[in-house]
C-alpha positions in Angstrom: -155.3 57.8 79.1 -151.5 58.7 79.2 -151.0 55.6 81.4 -152.5 53.3 78.8 -150.2 54.8 76.1 -147.2 54.3 78.4 -148.3 50.7 79.2 -148.8 49.8 75.6 -145.4 51.4 74.6 -143.7 49.4 77.4 -145.3 46.1 76.3 -144.5 46.7 72.6 -140.9 47.7 73.5 -140.5 44.6 75.6 -141.7 42.4 72.8 -139.5 44.1 70.2 -136.4 43.8 72.5 -137.2 40.1 73.1 -137.6 39.4 69.4 -134.3 41.1 68.7 -132.5 39.2 71.4 -133.9 35.9 70.2 -133.0 36.8 66.6 -129.4 37.6 67.6 -129.1 34.3 69.4 -130.4 32.4 66.4 -128.0 34.2 64.1 -125.0 33.3 66.4 -126.1 29.7 66.5 -126.3 29.5 62.7 -122.9 31.1 62.3 -121.1 28.2 64.1 -119.8 25.5 61.8 -121.9 22.4 61.5 -120.1 19.3 62.4 -120.9 16.1 60.7 -122.2 13.2 62.8 -119.3 11.3 64.4 -116.8 14.1 63.6 -114.1 14.4 66.2 -112.0 17.3 67.2 -108.3 16.4 66.8 -105.7 18.2 68.7 -102.3 18.4 67.2 -99.6 17.2 69.5 -95.9 18.1 69.3 -95.2 14.6 67.9 -97.7 15.3 65.1 -96.0 18.5 64.2 -92.5 16.9 64.3 -93.8 14.0 62.1 -95.3 16.3 59.5 -92.0 18.3 59.4 -90.0 15.1 59.0 -92.3 13.8 56.2 -92.1 17.2 54.4 -88.4 16.7 54.1 -88.8 13.2 52.6 -86.9 12.9 49.3 -90.0 11.7 47.6 -91.5 15.2 48.1 -88.3 17.2 47.8 -86.5 15.5 44.8 -88.6 16.0 41.7 -87.5 14.3 38.4 -84.9 16.1 36.3 -86.5 18.7 34.0 -89.7 19.0 36.2 -90.8 21.8 38.6 -91.7 21.3 42.2 -94.7 23.7 42.4 -95.4 23.5 46.1 -95.2 21.5 49.4 -98.1 22.0 51.8 -98.4 20.7 55.4 -101.5 20.2 57.6 -100.4 18.1 60.6 -104.0 17.5 61.8 -107.4 18.9 62.1 -108.7 22.0 60.2 -108.6 21.5 56.5 -107.0 18.0 56.8 -110.2 16.3 58.1 -108.4 14.9 61.2 -105.6 13.4 59.1 -102.1 14.7 59.0 -101.3 15.6 55.3 -98.2 16.7 53.6 -98.5 17.1 49.8 -96.5 18.2 46.8 -97.4 19.2 43.3 -94.9 18.6 40.4 -95.3 20.0 36.9 -93.9 18.2 33.9 -93.1 20.3 30.8 -94.4 19.1 27.4 -92.4 16.2 26.0 -91.3 14.9 29.4 -91.8 11.2 29.7 -94.4 10.3 32.3 -92.9 6.8 32.5 -89.5 8.2 33.3 -91.0 10.5 36.0 -92.9 7.5 37.6 -89.8 5.4 37.5 -87.9 8.2 39.3 -90.5 8.0 42.1 -90.5 4.2 42.3 -86.7 4.4 42.7 -87.1 7.0 45.5 -89.8 5.0 47.2 -87.8 1.8 47.2 -84.7 3.6 48.5 -86.8 5.1 51.3 -88.1 1.7 52.2 -91.7 2.4 51.2 -93.8 -0.7 50.5 -95.3 0.0 47.0 -98.8 -1.3 46.2 -100.7 -0.6 43.0 -103.5 1.8 43.6 -107.1 1.0 42.8 -106.5 2.0 39.2 -102.9 1.1 38.4 -102.9 3.2 35.3 -102.9 6.4 37.2 -102.0 5.9 40.9 -99.5 4.4 43.3 -99.9 3.7 46.9 -97.0 3.2 49.3 -96.7 2.9 53.1 -94.1 2.6 55.8 -93.6 3.3 59.5 -92.0 6.6 60.3 -91.1 7.5 63.9 -93.4 4.8 65.1 -96.3 6.0 63.0 -97.9 4.2 60.0 -98.0 6.6 57.1 -99.4 6.3 53.6 -98.3 7.9 50.4 -100.5 8.3 47.3 -99.0 9.3 44.0 -101.5 10.5 41.3 -100.3 11.4 37.9 -101.5 12.1 34.4 -101.8 14.7 31.6 -104.2 17.5 32.5 -106.1 17.9 30.3 -105.4 14.6 28.5 -103.7 15.1 25.1 -100.3 14.9 23.3 -99.3 18.6 23.9 -100.4 19.1 27.4 -98.4 19.4 30.6 -98.2 16.5 33.0 -98.9 16.8 36.7 -97.9 14.6 39.6 -99.6 15.0 43.0 -98.0 13.3 46.0 -99.8 13.1 49.3 -98.4 11.6 52.5 -101.0 11.0 55.2 -101.1 9.8 58.8 -103.8 9.5 61.5 -102.8 11.3 64.7 -102.8 9.0 67.6 -101.0 6.1 65.8 -104.0 4.5 63.9 -103.1 2.4 60.9 -103.3 4.2 57.6 -101.4 1.9 55.3 -102.1 0.8 51.8 -104.4 -2.2 51.6 -103.6 -4.7 48.9 
């Protein structure tokens, strides 16, 4: 009889260990990020990092209109949170009473001086698109603006994003 108890204990122990191992493997598999179909892993090259740094110094990002505040400039040369695109963005706050038209005119002047090709965005009332070649790479700039929340006594916001596709793919504005 002691041999039967030992045999049953050994079998039950083996089953429990097997279930624990399989459960652990299943948990590890679920913990890995799920990639969308067709997603590609993009490696940042030195050229991507240099381009992102060069674009982050562009006057369109670093020269806000007089009386406004440059809140931040962010860089994501490629991969990670940038969805395989290189992105450099800036946020600008306009105090109450600042003319949105004057701020947009300021950016149009900077874009033209920087040899950007300006194209109206899909909704010309709130967006500009501009593109140019920088260091042999086609880059696109989107400028979104408005009063948030809309109203006469609210602060204005301008968001600028310069994007590029690592590897030299075209990412211009399409008119």
